[in-house]
Steps between C-alpha positions, in 0.01 A plus 500: 500500500637838408435807706230629261307173470225428752539192715227268374537285811462770763371341820409784735474280810838341432646849465342602832509192724424713805135520389452131419388398849276798573138436580232650280426800721866592546570469126189703417594774744857519369370505142271791586800685645705432184218638284472806723875569471499455123198727460664767715791514256827669574704180477785444261434272205711226658319527835163503323588185306622322812181595683286390205678162495433458871137586432486229234632250756246612758218475245612146412493402868149646536385313190646176637303543822181588314539199271538277805189648658309459173604135486381441858162657423466291184579180694250592771230569241574174320476314831160654571378414150620140539300467822179618332 
């Protein structure tokens, strides 16, 4: 990969392992703070990109938690339907 080519295999959580074990609420709250900082502006391009990448990692963690919750609900609904 050259410096001007995007990394097609960017894994935001791997790049920010400190967020991988966060619970949903903690990841959501940190993501909201990242968005707030980015919207406020005033950061250098490099700092903005680093913050955006952390936000991507936090969003992925939130999505992972939501997918797990969705799966649990689906299993519970299927169980109820099987009993009917």
